[in-house]
N, C-alpha and C positions, 0 to 999 in steps of 0.2 A: 608797079612792082618791081623791086629790086632783086638782082641776083647775089647771094651771099658769098663772099670769098672769104678765106681764112688765113692769118700768118699762122705759121707753124706752132707758135706758142700758145695762141688763142684755141687752135684745133686740139692741142694736148690738153689744155684746161678743160674744155668741154667734153672731152672724150673721158677724161678722169672723172667729171662730177657725173656723167652718165653711168660710168662703170660703178662708182660708190653707190649710186642710187639703185641700180639694179642688184648689187650684191646685198644692201639693206632690205631691200623689197623681198628678196628671196629668203633672206633671214627671218624676216617677219611673217612671212606667209608660212613657213615652217612652224613658227611658234604659234600660229593661230591668230595672230593680232591683225585687227583691221586698220588701226590708225595708221597713216603714213608716218614716215621718219622724216628727220629734219633734211637728211640727204636727198630724199625723194622730193621733198618740197622745194628744196633748193635748185634741183636740177628742172623741175617743172616751170620755176619762176625763170630761170635763164634760157630755157628753151623758148617760153612765151615772149621773152623780150627779143630774141633774135626773129620770131616770126612778127613781131610788131614791127621792128626794123625793116624787114623786107617788104612788109605791106605800105608801112607810112613812117619814114623816120622822125616825122613831127609829131607823132602821137602824142597827145598830153600826157598820157600815163607813163611815158618814157622819161619825163623830165630832162629832156635832151639839152644839152648846153656843151659850149666850147670847152675843151681841157687843152691847156697849155704845156703841160709837163711832158707830153708825149710828143715825139717827132713823127710826122706824116711819112709813111713808107714808100711814097711815091714822088710827092712834089714837096719839098722843104717848106714852101710858103703856103701851103694848103692847111686847112683846119682840120684838127682832130676832135671829136665828140665824145663825150661821156653819156651813157644812158643808165637809168636805174632799173636794176633787175629787182633789187630789195629796198626798202626805204624804212627808216626809224627801227633798224636793227643793229645791234652791235656788230660791226665788221660786214655791213650790208654789202653785198655784191653788186659791182659796176661792170658794164661792158662798154669797152672803148672800140670806138670805130670810126672810119672816114669813108668818104665817097671815093670810088676808083678801084681798080686803075682804069677802068673804062666807063663810059656811060651806061647808067642803070645798073651799076654795080656798087656795093657797099662791101668793105673789107673790114671784117672783126679783127681788130689788133691784139686785145687782150681781154681776159675775164678774170677779174681779181675781186677780192675783199677790200672795200674801203679801208684805207689806213687809219 
């Protein structure tokens, strides 16, 4: 089990996704609708991805692979990885992460839609 650390940018993105999902959920409930909104589904998928990373960064559902366009925040030569929160969706969200700064820790670097 890994402890999750966050960069400021990643924490802000996660908080914004949560805030958007909560607002959409409240509006949906006021209207008496039962089907979840896109924002709610997106947050649920990102949250699940973070939980899977904490338990097993090599989980096959994450499709984890090295990502070379981002710099590791702690060690310049260390690897940064990309995990899928969504797949086969236009602008599918990705979670960029790395090991560290300490043993048994993972740092979430960014949560963004795939370009």
